[in-house]
N, C-alpha and C positions, 0 to 999 in steps of 0.2 A: 118201553116195558122193562121193569126192573128185573134184573137177572137174579135167579135163586140158585144158590149153591147147595149141593148135597154131598154127604160123606157116607161111605160104606161102613156099616157097623158089623164087625166080624163076629160079634157075639150073637146078634139077632139075625145075621145074614140078610140084612135089609138096608136099603138106602134111606138115610134120615136127613132131614133138612138141617143145614148148618146155621146155627145162630151165634154170631160174634158178639161178645159182651161189649158194652159201651166203653168201658175203660180201655179195652184193647184197641177199639177203633180210634179213640182219642189219642192214645199213645202212638199209634201208627201215623195219625195226622200230624202230631207234634214232630215226630222223627222226619217226616217228609218235609215239613216246613223248615226244620233246623238244617237238614241237608241242603235244601234249596238256598237258604241264606248263606251257608258256608260256601257253597259253589258260586253263588253270585259274588260273594266277597272276594273269593280267589280270582274270579274272572276280572272283577273291577281292579284288584291290585295289579294283576298282570297287565291289564290295559293301561292303567296310569303309569305303571313302572316302566314298561317296555314300549308302549305305543304312544302314550301321552295324550293329554286332553287337547282340544282345539286351542285353548288359551296358551297351553304350554308350547304347542307347535308354533304359535305366533311369536311367543317370547324367544323360542329357540331360533327362529328365523331372524328375528331382530338382533339377537346376540351374534349370530354368524355374520350378519351385515356389519355390525359394529366392529367385530374382530377384523374383518376385511378392511374396513376403514382405518382402523388402528395400524394394521400392518402396512397399508399404503402410506399412511402418515409417517410411520417409522422409516420407510424407505426414502421418503422425501426429506425427512430430517437428516438422514444419513448423507444424502446428496448435498444438502445445504452445508453440513459440517465439513464435508470433503472440500467443497468450493471455498468455504470460509478459511479452512486450513491453508489452501493454496494461496488465497489472498494475503493471509498473514505471512506466509513464507515469502511471497513476492514483495510484500511491503518491507520486510526485514532485509532480504538479500538483494533487492534491486532498488526500490524507490529510496529507502532511507540510506542505503550505501552510496547512492549517487551523490547525495547531499552531505555525506560524511556524518550522518546522524546516528546516535546510538540506537541499536535495535530494541524493540520492546520485549521484555522477558515474558515467557509463556504464562507465568503466574499472574502477571498483570492483565493478560488478555482474558483469562478465564477464572475469575475468582470463585465462581459457583460451579465450575466444571467438576471439581473433585467430589462434590456432593451428588452429582447427577449419575443415574445408572446408565450403563452403556446401552446404546440403541440395539446392539446385536442381541441383547437378552430379552428384548420386548416380546418376541414371539413365544418365548417359553414362560412368560409371566402369567400368574393368575389374573383374571379380568379385573379384580379389584385393585391391582397394582399398576395397571396400564396407564390410567389417567395421571396418577401422581408422577410416574416415571417420565411420561412425555412432558408433563408440566415442568419438571425439573430440568429436562433436557432443553426445553424452550427457554427457560430462564438463563441457563448457561450460554446458549447461543445468543440470546439478547445481550447478555453482559459482554460477550466477545465482540458482537457487532458494534456496541457502543464504544468499546475500546478502539476498535478498528476505525470507527468514524472519527474519533478524536485524533487518531494517528494520521488519517488522510487529511484532516484539517491542518495538522502540523506540517505534513508534507506540502500541502498547498501554500502554507506560509513560507516554507523553505523555498518553494519554487519562486514565489514573489521576491524573496530576499535574494535568491540566486539570479533572477533577472536583473534586479537592481545592482547586484555585485558585478555581473557581466557588463552592464552598461557603464559601470564606474571603474572597470579594469582596463588599463591601456591595452589597445588591441590593433592599432593601425600605425603606419609610419607618419611622422610629423610633416613630411613634405612629399609631394608627388614623386614617386620613384618606381614607376611601372617597369622600366627596363633594368632596374637594380644596379645602376651604375653610379649612383650618387653617394654611396657610403665610402668615405675617404679614410676613416679610421674607426676601429672597433673598440670594444671594452677590454681593458687589460693593460699590461705594461707596454708603453709606447714611447717614442722619442719626442721630447718636448721641442716644439719648433723654435723656441726662443733660446733656451739654455742648452739644447742639444744633449740633454741627459735623459736617461730612462726614468720614466715617471708613470705612476698609475693614472690611466685615462679612464674616468668613471662614467663614460657615456659613449654615444655614437656621434660621429661628425657626418652630416649630410651636406655635400657640396651642392650649390645651386646658384643661379644668377641672383644678384641683389634684387630684392623686390618680389621674389618667389613666395607665395603664401605659405604660412606655417599653420598647421591644423592641431586643434586639441585632440589628443589620442583617446580620450574617454570623457564621460560626463564628470562634472565637478564644479568647484568654486575657485575662482582666481584668488590665490593667497597673497600674491605680490605681482605687481607689474611696474617696471621702471628700471633704474640704474643705480646700483649701490657702490659702484667703483670697486668691485671685487674681481674684476677680470671677465665677468660674463657680459659686460656691456649692457645693452637693453635686453632684459630677459623677463620671462614670465614663469611663475610657479603656480601650478594648479593642484589643489587638494581634492582628491577624488573620493575620500572616505575609505573605509575598510583598510586603512593603513597605507594607502597608495598616494604618492605625489609624483608629479612629473615636472621637469625643468627644461625650458627652451631658451638657449642663450644666443647672444651676438646678433640680435635683431637690428635691422636698420630703424625699425619703428614698431612699437607695440600697438595692438588694436584693443585687446582686452584690458579692462581696468580692474583694480583691486576690489574684491567683493562681488564681482560679476559671476553669475552662473552660466556655464558654457556646456554645450553638447559636443559629443564626439563628431569630428569633422568640421567643426566651426572654426573659422579663421581667427587666430588670436594675435597675429603679427606677420612681419615679412622678413625674409632672410636678409642679413647684413653682415658687417664685419666689425662691429663695435666691440670695445673691450680688448682683451688679450687674444687677438685673432690675427692670422696671417692671410686670410682670404674669406670671401663671402661663404658662409656655411651656417648650418643650424646645429649647435651642440645640444644633444638630447639625452636626458638622464631619467631613469626610473628609480624611485625610492620606495621601499616597502618597510614600514615600521622603522624608519630612520636609518635603514641600511640600503646603500646604493647597489643595484643589481643590474645584470646585463640586459639592456633593453631589447636585444635581438630576439629574445624569447617571448616578446609581447606583440608580435606582428602577425598573429594567426588569422586575423579577420580579412586581410586583403592579399594573402599570398597562397599559392598552391604549394603542395609539399615539395615539388621540384624547385620552385622559386625560393622557398624557405631554405632548402639545402644550399642553393647557390648563394643566398644572402649570408648564411653562416660562414661559408668559405671566404667571402669577401671581408666580413667583419673580423675573421680570425687572422687575417694577414698582418704580419708584423711590419709596421711602417711608422711614419711620423704623423702625429696628430696635427690638427690645425689650430689648436688653442692650448 
């Protein structure tokens, strides 16, 4: 039932029926609708601004997940960079120094590193800079890894060369001398057995019964085998490469022939007393880049430190040589 409103008329002292004009009612309706729209707009603005739509919540959740992933990736990149820096340091200070190779400068290791942003700044970067930053960091790391890979390949080649060098470096005694009693004369000024004058003795004399085997002290190629009438009698010269040569003199007979390739420990002849010699022995010399050096420092393969010390004392004794 429609409600009827009345108003008290003070002039007539009677209640009269209230009639609201149409334009007033329309104005009130418009005001109500306008207020409703404004209120709804404010509520929607607050909801979208501070609460967010379902789609925005999904996007925000995805963004948080991606940021977590980026931060985790940044930490892993940082760990990789630390490990790579350690490998680079170890490469320069250990591996390359062992083989006397020049260290690789840092500028060659990381040509793109100067352009990359530091990983420590990633967490403070806007999201639109994260991907380019990580990409640059990865490029820098890849460049350093490629340089390091080339370096290790070079070190690998150095190892192979070093193995070859070691195999071709004189490293054992030319005759069996386990009890270290066979060195009769060492390297240095000694008394000549024929002329009884002091003379430079440029090798070691190993006394042994005639026919005792003489061994090649390193891998190489026989440069000469025979007798040239120069005082060495029957002797052998082995070219080991890398600047090394060894000479074995006064053999009763040579086994190796010129041009033959020999291995360390292979028999190349037998002890004798041919040439300028006062008794059966092997005169042994080491030559490096055409300079004769003391052979006693090349017996590291078959001696303990104590034996080597004892051998040094015997070789240093001032006495008469056998040739």
